[in-house]
SERO-4910 file (N, C-alpha, C, O; in steps of 0.05 Angstrom, whole numbers):
BEGIN
 pado doro    nc1    nc2    nc3   cac1   cac2   cac3    cc1    cc2    cc3    oc1    oc2    oc3
  Unk    A     17    -24      0      0      0      0     18     25      0     37     26     15
  Unk    A     11     45    -16     28     69    -18     28     83      9      9     80     25
  Unk    A     50     97     14     53    109     40     31    128     47     23    131     70
  Unk    A     19    142     26     -1    162     32    -29    152     32    -48    168     39
  Unk    A    -34    127     26    -61    119     20    -79    118     46   -103    117     44
  Unk    A    -66    118     69    -82    118     94    -88    146    103   -102    149    124
  Unk    A    -78    166     89    -84    194     98   -109    203     85   -110    208     61
  Unk    A   -130    206    100   -156    214     90   -163    241    103   -165    242    128
  Unk    A   -165    262     87   -171    288     99   -198    300     90   -203    323     94
  Unk    A   -215    282     79   -241    292     70   -261    268     70   -255    248     58
  Unk    A   -283    270     85   -304    250     83   -331    264     82   -335    286     92
  Unk    A   -350    250     69   -378    260     68   -395    238     80   -395    215     71
  Unk    A   -411    246    101   -427    226    115   -456    235    118   -461    259    119
  Unk    A   -474    216    119   -502    223    124   -507    218    153   -504    196    164
  Unk    A   -516    239    167   -520    238    196   -550    239    202   -564    257    193
  Unk    A   -560    219    217   -588    219    224   -590    217    255   -584    196    266
  Unk    A   -600    239    267   -602    238    296   -628    223    304   -645    218    287
  Unk    A   -630    216    330   -653    200    339   -679    217    341   -678    240    348
  Unk    A   -702    204    336   -728    216    341   -732    218    371   -723    202    386
  Unk    A   -747    239    379   -755    241    407   -776    221    414   -793    215    397
  Unk    A   -776    211    439   -797    192    447   -824    206    451   -825    230    457
  Unk    A   -846    191    448   -873    203    451   -879    206    481   -871    190    498
  Unk    A   -893    228    488   -904    231    515   -926    211    520   -938    201    501
  Unk    A   -931    205    546   -952    185    553   -978    199    560   -979    221    571
  Unk    A  -1001    186    553  -1027    196    559  -1040    181    582  -1065    179    584
  Unk    A  -1024    171    600  -1034    153    621  -1050    169    642  -1044    191    649
  Unk    A  -1071    155    653  -1087    166    675  -1081    149    700  -1080    124    698
  Unk    A  -1077    162    722  -1069    147    747  -1092    128    755  -1115    136    758
  Unk    A  -1084    103    760  -1103     83    770  -1088     66    791  -1065     58    787
  Unk    A  -1101     60    814  -1092     39    832  -1116     29    848  -1138     37    842
  Unk    A  -1111     11    867  -1134     -2    880  -1151     18    896  -1174     13    903
  Unk    A  -1139     41    903  -1155     61    918  -1166     83    900  -1182     99    908
  Unk    A  -1156     84    875  -1164    106    857  -1175     94    831  -1161     82    815
  Unk    A  -1201     98    827  -1213     88    802  -1210    108    779  -1206    100    757
  Unk    A  -1212    133    786  -1210    153    765  -1190    175    773  -1198    197    781
  Unk    A  -1164    169    772  -1144    189    779  -1139    209    756  -1149    206    734
  Unk    A  -1122    228    762  -1115    249    742  -1093    239    724  -1083    216    726
  Unk    A  -1085    256    705  -1064    249    685  -1037    246    699  -1030    262    716
  Unk    A  -1022    225    692   -995    222    703   -976    211    682   -956    197    689
  Unk    A   -981    218    657   -964    209    635   -938    225    634   -939    249    635
  Unk    A   -915    211    633   -889    224    633   -881    233    605   -894    226    585
  Unk    A   -860    249    604   -849    259    578   -833    238    564   -821    220    576
  Unk    A   -832    240    537   -814    222    522   -785    231    525   -779    254    531
  Unk    A   -766    212    521   -737    219    522   -728    232    497   -740    229    476
  Unk    A   -706    247    499   -696    260    475   -681    240    457   -670    221    467
  Unk    A   -683    245    431   -668    227    412   -638    232    415   -629    253    424
  Unk    A   -623    212    407   -593    213    409   -582    235    390   -591    238    368
  Unk    A   -562    249    401   -547    268    384   -525    253    369   -517    231    376
  Unk    A   -515    266    347   -490    257    336   -469    279    343   -473    303    336
  Unk    A   -448    271    356   -429    289    368   -401    285    357   -393    262    353
  Unk    A   -386    307    352   -358    304    345   -341    310    370   -347    328    386
  Unk    A   -320    294    373   -302    297    396   -273    297    387   -265    280    372
  Unk    A   -258    318    395   -230    320    388   -213    298    401   -216    293    425
  Unk    A   -195    286    386   -178    265    397   -150    266    385   -147    267    360
  Unk    A   -130    267    402   -102    267    392    -93    240    383    -72    236    372
  Unk    A   -111    219    387   -104    192    379   -108    188    349    -99    168    337
  Unk    A   -123    207    337   -128    204    308   -113    226    293   -112    249    301
  Unk    A   -100    218    271    -86    237    253   -101    242    228    -97    262    215
  Unk    A   -119    224    220   -134    227    195   -163    219    200   -171    211    222
  Unk    A   -179    221    178   -208    214    180   -213    186    168   -235    179    161
  Unk    A   -191    171    166   -193    144    154   -215    127    167   -229    112    153
  Unk    A   -217    128    194   -236    111    208   -265    118    201   -283    102    208
  Unk    A   -270    141    188   -298    148    181   -303    145    151   -325    149    141
  Unk    A   -282    137    137   -284    136    107   -306    117     98   -320    123     79
  Unk    A   -309     95    112   -329     75    103   -354     75    119   -371     57    116
  Unk    A   -357     95    137   -383     97    152   -400    118    139   -400    142    147
  Unk    A   -414    110    118   -429    130    103   -454    140    118   -462    163    115
  Unk    A   -466    123    134   -491    131    149   -486    128    179   -478    107    188
  Unk    A   -491    150    193   -487    150    222   -514    156    234   -526    177    230
  Unk    A   -524    136    249   -552    138    259   -552    135    289   -542    116    300
  Unk    A   -564    155    303   -566    155    332   -592    142    340   -611    141    324
  Unk    A   -594    133    365   -618    119    375   -641    138    380   -636    162    387
  Unk    A   -666    129    377   -689    145    385   -692    146    415   -682    129    430
  Unk    A   -707    166    425   -713    168    453   -735    149    460   -751    141    443
  Unk    A   -736    140    486   -758    122    495   -783    137    501   -782    161    507
  Unk    A   -807    123    500   -832    136    507   -835    142    536   -822    128    553
  Unk    A   -851    162    543   -856    168    572   -873    145    584   -885    130    569
  Unk    A   -873    143    610   -888    122    624   -908    133    643   -911    157    646
  Unk    A   -921    115    658   -940    124    678   -925    135    702   -900    133    704
  Unk    A   -939    147    722   -927    157    746   -905    178    739   -885    180    753
  Unk    A   -910    194    718   -893    216    710   -864    207    703   -845    222    704
  Unk    A   -862    181    695   -835    172    688   -827    182    660   -842    179    640
  Unk    A   -804    194    659   -793    204    633   -780    181    618   -767    164    630
  Unk    A   -784    180    591   -771    160    575   -741    163    575   -730    184    580
  Unk    A   -727    141    569   -697    142    567   -689    159    543   -701    158    522
  Unk    A   -667    174    546   -655    188    523   -642    168    504   -630    148    513
  Unk    A   -644    173    478   -630    156    459   -600    159    463   -590    180    470
  Unk    A   -585    138    457   -556    139    461   -544    156    439   -550    154    416
  Unk    A   -526    175    448   -512    192    428   -491    175    413   -480    156    424
  Unk    A   -486    183    388   -465    171    373   -442    191    373   -444    212    360
  Unk    A   -420    185    387   -397    203    389   -375    195    369   -364    173    371
  Unk    A   -369    213    351   -348    207    331   -322    222    339   -322    246    341
  Unk    A   -301    206    343   -276    219    350   -262    228    324   -261    213    304
  Unk    A   -252    252    324   -239    263    300   -213    276    308   -209    285    331
  Unk    A   -194    278    288   -168    291    295   -172    321    299   -192    333    289
  Unk    A   -154    333    314   -155    362    318   -150    376    291   -133    368    276
  Unk    A   -166    397    287   -164    411    261   -186    402    242   -186    409    218
  Unk    A   -206    387    252   -228    378    234   -249    400    233   -258    411    253
  Unk    A   -258    406    208   -278    426    203   -303    412    193   -302    395    176
  Unk    A   -326    418    206   -352    406    197   -367    427    180   -370    450    187
  Unk    A   -377    417    156   -391    435    138   -418    422    130   -420    398    129
  Unk    A   -438    439    125   -463    429    113   -457    423     84   -448    440     69
  Unk    A   -462    398     76   -454    389     48   -470    404     27   -460    408      5
  Unk    A   -495    412     33   -512    425     13   -505    454      9   -503    464    -14
  Unk    A   -500    468     31   -496    497     29   -466    504     30   -459    526     22
  Unk    A   -449    486     39   -421    492     42   -415    508     67   -392    515     72
  Unk    A   -436    515     83   -432    531    107   -415    516    127   -419    493    133
  Unk    A   -395    530    139   -379    518    160   -395    519    186   -403    541    195
  Unk    A   -399    496    198   -414    495    223   -397    500    247   -404    516    264
  Unk    A   -374    488    248   -355    492    270   -329    477    264   -328    462    245
  Unk    A   -309    480    282   -285    464    279   -276    455    306   -282    467    327
  Unk    A   -262    432    306   -253    420    331   -223    424    332   -208    415    314
  Unk    A   -213    437    353   -185    444    354   -171    434    380   -147    436    382
  Unk    A   -187    424    399   -174    416    425   -181    388    432   -202    377    426
  Unk    A   -163    375    446   -167    348    456   -191    347    475   -194    364    493
  Unk    A   -209    328    470   -233    325    488   -255    345    482   -277    343    494
  Unk    A   -251    364    464   -272    384    457   -296    369    444   -291    353    425
  Unk    A   -320    374    452   -343    361    440   -363    382    429   -367    403    442
  Unk    A   -374    377    406   -394    394    394   -416    377    382   -410    356    370
  Unk    A   -441    386    385   -463    371    373   -464    377    343   -467    400    335
  Unk    A   -463    355    327   -463    358    298   -492    358    288   -501    375    273
  Unk    A   -508    338    297   -536    335    289   -552    330    315   -547    310    329
  Unk    A   -570    348    321   -584    347    347   -608    327    346   -622    326    326
  Unk    A   -611    312    367   -633    293    369   -660    308    373   -660    330    383
  Unk    A   -682    295    365   -708    307    369   -716    308    398   -709    291    414
  Unk    A   -731    329    406   -740    331    433   -762    311    439   -778    304    421
  Unk    A   -763    302    464   -785    283    471   -811    298    474   -812    322    480
  Unk    A   -834    284    468   -860    297    471   -868    300    500   -858    285    518
  Unk    A   -886    319    506   -895    324    533   -917    304    540   -934    298    524
  Unk    A   -916    294    565   -938    276    575   -963    291    581   -963    316    582
  Unk    A   -986    276    585  -1012    290    587  -1014    307    612  -1032    324    614
  Unk    A   -998    302    633  -1001    318    657   -995    348    653  -1003    365    668
  Unk    A   -979    354    631   -973    382    625   -998    397    617   -999    421    619
  Unk    A  -1018    382    606  -1041    396    594  -1065    397    613  -1087    405    604
  Unk    A  -1060    390    638  -1082    391    658  -1088    420    664  -1070    437    668
  Unk    A  -1114    427    666  -1121    454    673  -1147    453    689  -1159    432    692
  Unk    A  -1156    476    698  -1181    477    714  -1205    469    697  -1224    458    707
  Unk    A  -1203    474    671  -1226    467    654  -1223    439    642  -1243    427    633
  Unk    A  -1198    429    642  -1193    403    630  -1177    386    649  -1152    386    649
  Unk    A  -1191    372    667  -1178    358    689  -1165    332    681  -1146    323    694
  Unk    A  -1176    319    660  -1164    293    652  -1158    293    622  -1171    279    607
  Unk    A  -1138    308    614  -1131    307    585  -1122    280    577  -1105    267    591
  Unk    A  -1133    270    555  -1126    242    546  -1107    244    522  -1107    225    506
  Unk    A  -1093    265    520  -1075    268    497  -1047    276    507  -1044    288    529
  Unk    A  -1027    271    491  -1000    279    497   -986    286    470   -998    283    449
  Unk    A   -961    295    472   -947    303    447   -931    279    436   -919    264    452
  Unk    A   -930    276    410   -910    258    399   -882    270    401   -880    295    405
  Unk    A   -862    255    400   -834    266    400   -828    280    374   -841    274    353
  Unk    A   -810    299    374   -801    312    350   -783    294    334   -767    279    345
  Unk    A   -785    295    307   -767    278    291   -738    286    294   -732    310    300
  Unk    A   -720    267    289   -691    274    289   -685    289    262   -703    292    246
  Unk    A   -660    297    259   -652    311    234   -636    292    217   -621    275    227
  Unk    A   -639    295    191   -621    280    173   -607    300    155   -620    317    143
  Unk    A   -581    299    154   -566    318    138   -540    306    128   -528    289    142
  Unk    A   -531    314    105   -505    306     95   -484    326    105   -488    350    103
  Unk    A   -463    315    116   -442    332    128   -415    325    115   -409    302    109
  Unk    A   -399    346    110   -372    342    101   -353    348    124   -355    368    138
  Unk    A   -335    329    129   -314    334    149   -288    337    134   -280    320    117
  Unk    A   -274    359    140   -248    364    126   -227    368    147   -233    380    168
  Unk    A   -204    358    142   -182    361    162   -162    381    152   -154    381    129
  Unk    A   -156    400    170   -134    419    165   -112    412    186   -117    415    210
  Unk    A    -89    404    176    -69    394    195    -60    417    214    -54    439    205
  Unk    A    -59    410    240    -50    430    260    -20    425    264    -12    404    273
  Unk    A     -4    445    258     25    441    264     36    469    271     25    489    264
  Unk    A     59    469    284     72    494    291     87    506    267     87    531    264
  Unk    A     98    489    251    114    498    228    104    484    203    103    460    202
  Unk    A     98    500    182     90    488    156    112    493    137    122    516    135
  Unk    A    121    472    122    142    476    102    130    482     75    112    468     65
  Unk    A    138    505     64    127    514     39    148    515     17    169    528     21
  Unk    A    144    501     -5    164    502    -26    154    486    -50    135    471    -48
  Unk    A    168    490    -72    161    474    -96    169    445    -92    184    439    -74
  Unk    A    158    427   -108    166    399   -106    197    398   -108    209    413   -123
  Unk    A    209    380    -93    237    376    -95    254    398    -82    278    401    -89
  Unk    A    242    413    -64    258    435    -50    273    424    -26    288    439    -14
  Unk    A    269    399    -20    284    387      3    268    387     29    279    384     50
  Unk    A    241    390     27    224    391     51    224    364     65    227    363     90
  Unk    A    219    343     50    218    316     62    245    308     75    246    296     96
  Unk    A    267    316     62    293    310     72    298    324     99    307    312    118
  Unk    A    290    349    100    293    364    126    276    351    148    286    347    170
  Unk    A    251    344    141    234    331    161    246    305    172    245    299    195
  Unk    A    258    290    153    269    264    162    294    268    179    300    251    196
  Unk    A    308    291    176    332    296    191    325    307    219    338    300    239
  Unk    A    305    324    221    299    337    247    278    322    264    275    329    287
  Unk    A    265    302    253    244    288    268    246    258    263    263    249    247
  Unk    A    228    243    276    228    214    272    210    206    248    207    183    242
  Unk    A    199    226    234    181    220    212    198    207    189    221    214    185
  Unk    A    186    189    175    200    176    153    185    180    127    173    162    116
  Unk    A    186    205    117    172    210     92    186    197     68    210    191     70
  Unk    A    171    192     47    184    181     22    202    203     11    193    226      8
  Unk    A    226    196      4    244    216     -7    256    205    -33    266    183    -34
  Unk    A    255    221    -54    267    214    -79    273    239    -94    261    260    -88
  Unk    A    290    237   -114    298    262   -128    280    267   -151    289    271   -174
  Unk    A    254    268   -147    236    276   -168    212    290   -155    206    286   -131
  Unk    A    199    308   -171    177    323   -159    154    306   -150    150    284   -159
  Unk    A    138    317   -132    113    304   -122    118    278   -108    102    259   -111
  Unk    A    140    275    -93    144    251    -78    123    251    -55    111    231    -49
  Unk    A    120    275    -43    101    277    -21     73    282    -32     68    303    -44
  Unk    A     55    263    -27     28    267    -37      9    271    -14    -15    277    -19
  Unk    A     18    269     10      1    275     33     18    291     53     43    289     52
  Unk    A      5    307     70     21    321     90     35    301    109     22    282    119
  Unk    A     61    304    113     75    288    133     79    304    158     88    327    156
  Unk    A     73    293    181     78    307    206    101    295    221    104    271    221
  Unk    A    118    312    232    140    302    248    142    318    274    138    342    273
  Unk    A    149    305    296    154    320    321    184    325    322    200    306    322
  Unk    A    191    350    324    219    359    323    229    363    352    218    380    366
  Unk    A    249    347    360    260    350    386    277    375    387    292    381    368
  Unk    A    275    390    410    290    415    412    305    414    439    304    394    453
  Unk    A    319    435    445    335    436    470    318    431    495    294    437    494
  Unk    A    330    420    516    316    416    542    290    400    539    270    407    552
  Unk    A    290    380    522    266    363    519    242    377    509    219    367    512
  Unk    A    245    400    497    222    414    485    218    402    457    235    388    447
  Unk    A    194    407    446    190    397    419    169    414    405    154    429    418
  Unk    A    168    413    378    146    426    363    139    408    339    155    390    332
  Unk    A    116    413    328    106    396    305    112    410    279    105    434    275
  Unk    A    123    395    260    129    406    234    113    390    213    112    366    215
  Unk    A    101    404    194     86    391    173     99    396    146    103    419    138
  Unk    A    105    375    132    114    377    104     90    376     87     77    354     84
  Unk    A     83    398     75     59    399     58     67    395     29     87    406     21
  Unk    A     52    380     14     60    374    -14     67    399    -29     56    421    -25
  Unk    A     87    396    -48     97    419    -63     76    434    -77     58    423    -89
  Unk    A     79    460    -75     60    478    -89     71    481   -118     95    483   -122
  Unk    A     53    483   -137     62    490   -164     48    516   -171     28    522   -160
  Unk    A     60    530   -190     47    556   -198     18    549   -207     14    531   -223
  Unk    A     -1    565   -197    -29    560   -205    -43    541   -186    -66    534   -191
  Unk    A    -30    534   -164    -43    516   -144    -68    529   -133    -89    516   -129
  Unk    A    -67    556   -129    -90    570   -117   -114    570   -136   -136    574   -128
  Unk    A   -109    565   -162   -132    563   -181   -141    534   -184   -158    528   -200
  Unk    A   -129    516   -168   -138    489   -169   -121    471   -187   -129    448   -192
  Unk    A    -98    481   -197    -81    463   -214    -67    443   -197    -63    447   -173
  Unk    A    -59    421   -210    -43    402   -195    -57    391   -170    -81    386   -171
  Unk    A    -42    390   -149    -54    380   -124    -66    404   -108    -82    400    -90
  Unk    A    -58    427   -117    -70    453   -110    -84    456    -83    -72    452    -62
  Unk    A   -109    465    -85   -123    476    -62   -126    455    -40   -126    462    -16
  Unk    A   -128    430    -47   -131    409    -27   -108    411     -6   -113    405     17
  Unk    A    -85    418    -15    -62    419      3    -57    446     14    -47    449     36
  Unk    A    -65    467     -1    -61    494     10    -77    497     36    -68    512     53
  Unk    A   -100    484     38   -116    488     63   -101    478     87   -106    488    109
  Unk    A    -82    459     84    -67    450    108    -48    472    118    -41    472    142
  Unk    A    -41    490    100    -22    511    109    -36    531    127    -23    545    143
  Unk    A    -63    534    124    -77    554    140    -72    550    170    -74    570    185
  Unk    A    -67    526    179    -66    519    207    -39    520    219    -36    515    243
  Unk    A    -18    527    204      9    527    215     15    555    227      8    575    215
  Unk    A     28    555    250     33    581    262     57    596    250     58    620    250
  Unk    A     76    581    239    100    593    226    103    579    199    100    555    196
  Unk    A    109    595    178    114    583    151    143    585    145    155    607    145
  Unk    A    155    562    139    184    561    131    185    557    101    179    535     91
  Unk    A    192    578     87    195    576     58    222    563     51    242    571     62
  Unk    A    221    544     33    246    529     26    251    532     -3    235    524    -20
  Unk    A    274    543    -10    282    546    -38    310    534    -41    328    541    -26
  Unk    A    313    515    -61    339    503    -64    360    522    -76    353    539    -92
  Unk    A    385    519    -67    407    536    -77    410    533   -107    420    551   -121
  Unk    A    403    509   -118    407    504   -147    383    511   -164    379    499   -185
  Unk    A    365    528   -154    341    535   -169    348    548   -196    369    562   -198
  Unk    A    331    544   -216    336    557   -242    330    587   -242    342    602   -257
  Unk    A    312    595   -223    306    623   -221    325    635   -199    342    621   -188
  Unk    A    321    661   -194    335    672   -170    319    663   -146    295    656   -148
  Unk    A    331    664   -123    317    656    -98    294    675    -93    273    666    -84
  Unk    A    298    701    -98    276    720    -93    253    714   -111    230    716   -103
  Unk    A    258    708   -137    236    702   -156    220    678   -146    195    678   -145
  Unk    A    234    657   -138    220    633   -129    204    638   -104    181    629   -101
  Unk    A    216    653    -85    202    660    -60    176    676    -67    155    671    -55
  Unk    A    178    695    -85    155    712    -92    133    696   -105    109    701   -101
  Unk    A    140    676   -121    120    659   -134    105    643   -112     80    641   -112
  Unk    A    120    631    -93    108    616    -71     89    634    -55     67    627    -48
  Unk    A     99    658    -49     84    677    -33     58    685    -48     37    687    -35
  Unk    A     60    689    -74     37    696    -90     16    674    -90     -8    680    -88
  Unk    A     25    649    -91      6    627    -90    -10    627    -64    -34    623    -64
  Unk    A      5    631    -42     -9    631    -16    -28    654    -14    -50    651     -4
  Unk    A    -19    678    -23    -36    702    -21    -61    699    -37    -82    707    -28
  Unk    A    -58    688    -62    -83    685    -79   -103    666    -66   -127    669    -69
  Unk    A    -92    647    -51   -110    627    -38   -123    640    -14   -148    637    -10
  Unk    A   -108    653      3   -119    665     28    -99    686     38    -78    679     48
  Unk    A   -107    711     35    -87    732     41    -82    735     71    -63    749     79
  Unk    A    -98    721     88    -92    721    117    -66    707    123    -54    711    144
  Unk    A    -57    690    104    -32    675    109     -8    695    111     13    688    121
  Unk    A    -12    719    100     10    739    101     15    748    130     37    759    135
  Unk    A     -4    744    148      0    753    175     17    734    191     26    740    213
  Unk    A     22    710    181     38    690    196     68    697    194     77    708    174
  Unk    A     83    690    215    112    694    214    124    676    192    115    653    188
  Unk    A    143    687    177    156    673    155    186    672    158    198    691    167
  Unk    A    197    649    151    227    647    151    234    635    124    218    621    111
  Unk    A    259    640    115    268    629     89    292    611     94    312    620    106
  Unk    A    291    587     84    314    569     85    324    564     57    308    555     40
  Unk    A    349    570     52    361    563     25    373    535     29    392    532     43
  Unk    A    360    515     15    368    487     20    390    478      1    397    493    -18
  Unk    A    400    455      5    421    443    -12    445    461    -14    459    462    -34
  Unk    A    451    476      8    472    496      6    500    485     13    519    500     15
  Unk    A    501    458     16    528    446     19    544    448     -7    568    444     -7
  Unk    A    529    454    -29    544    457    -55    555    485    -59    567    490    -80
  Unk    A    550    503    -40    560    531    -43    586    535    -28    589    524     -5
  Unk    A    604    550    -40    627    559    -23    620    586    -11    600    598    -18
  Unk    A    638    596      6    631    621     21    627    644      2    610    661      7
  Unk    A    644    646    -19    642    668    -37    615    669    -51    602    690    -54
  Unk    A    606    645    -60    581    643    -74    558    650    -55    538    663    -63
  Unk    A    560    641    -31    539    646    -11    537    676     -6    514    687     -5
  Unk    A    560    690     -4    559    719     -1    546    733    -25    530    752    -21
  Unk    A    552    724    -49    540    735    -73    510    732    -72    495    750    -78
  Unk    A    501    708    -64    472    702    -63    457    719    -43    434    726    -47
  Unk    A    471    725    -21    458    741      0    448    767    -10    427    777     -2
  Unk    A    463    779    -29    455    805    -40    429    803    -56    415    824    -60
  Unk    A    422    779    -66    398    776    -83    374    765    -67    353    760    -79
  Unk    A    377    763    -41    355    751    -25    333    771    -20    338    795    -20
  Unk    A    307    762    -16    286    781     -9    293    795     17    305    784     35
  Unk    A    285    821     18    293    837     41    277    834     66    286    839     88
  Unk    A    252    825     63    233    827     86    230    802    102    210    798    116
  Unk    A    250    784    101    246    757    114    273    747    125    293    748    111
  Unk    A    273    737    150    298    726    161    305    701    145    287    685    137
  Unk    A    331    696    139    339    674    122    362    658    135    375    668    154
  Unk    A    365    634    126    388    617    135    395    598    113    377    587     99
  Unk    A    421    593    109    430    573     89    432    546    103    446    544    123
  Unk    A    419    525     93    421    499    107    427    477     87    424    480     63
  Unk    A    436    455     99    438    430     83    430    407    102    443    402    122
  Unk    A    407    394     96    398    372    112    418    348    111    423    335    131
  Unk    A    428    344     87    446    321     83    472    324     98    483    306    111
  Unk    A    483    349     97    509    355    110    505    365    138    524    371    152
  Unk    A    480    366    147    473    376    174    483    404    179    491    411    202
  Unk    A    483    420    158    493    448    160    470    466    171    449    468    159
  Unk    A    477    480    193    458    500    205    431    489    213    412    504    215
  Unk    A    429    463    219    403    452    227    395    462    255    372    469    259
  Unk    A    414    462    274    407    472    301    401    502    301    381    510    313
  Unk    A    417    519    287    409    547    285    381    551    273    366    569    280
  Unk    A    374    534    253    347    535    241    326    529    262    305    543    264
  Unk    A    330    508    278    311    501    299    308    525    319    286    531    328
  Unk    A    331    538    325    330    561    343    312    583    332    296    595    346
  Unk    A    316    589    306    299    610    293    270    602    293    253    619    299
  Unk    A    264    576    287    236    568    287    224    569    315    201    579    318
  Unk    A    239    560    335    228    561    362    222    589    371    201    595    383
  Unk    A    240    608    364    235    636    371    210    647    357    194    660    369
  Unk    A    208    640    331    184    650    316    158    638    326    138    652    327
  Unk    A    158    613    334    134    600    345    126    613    371    102    618    376
  Unk    A    146    620    387    139    629    414    139    660    417    133    670    439
  Unk    A    144    674    395    142    704    397    113    711    397    106    735    398
***
């Protein structure tokens, strides 16, 4: 199985919450009471469908084959004012960064960003009122009660936006996977051809004094990704969630480093200009092939508005200083 085939970041499911239980129309009877008043209890509420954040899940794979999610109906009310049982809720655990949308309108309902956070996705129907609610001075023995309200049925889209502290931004083959494999325990596929990374790879990067941060290698952007070309928008959305963006441009690029950086920046801006508010750093990769003189010449051509560093993952050049810069940017 290909390395990326278990990464599922989009599912569409049909959610049906439980119907509310019917209220009871019971009249009180016992051996001392031949004609008692109304004592019918209320119906129980139908089961909700609930999303719950869980750090145990990295993808939506476990929901890919659950097309229909159906919660239990509520129980009917009983005599002696007994309320019916509530239908059992169906709780779906999802990774942090999951966004729930209405499939028909595209409206974003909410997102789950914290461990243990719960939100009701589809609300169960309310239980009907029992006949004792309808008792009055003019109507002492009402023989009617309310039916429960029906549950809701709706198609929902769940989309995952990867939560990470650092997102790696660069064209295919910029050395992102190699860097991730050097600084973390992640084992991304690495080869010398474009589009090796077809899914976001997450790695936990160990830092000084047992600290750590999460780095995401997001598939290479190509020009026109924001218009939906190539792997485009599906992967750009993962960048929205990273607190720091590390732009990676190889030293052997055909363009100047500034040109390549500006193209990447333009792709992000066309997709979502709020990304410009995130802290940005620039790493010039594969710089083990540069001598000091060439490096000095290149510095003069770098973009002016961004801190930069020359690195080589293979030669382990400037990897710790890069981590220092990233840690500072994350925590500023």
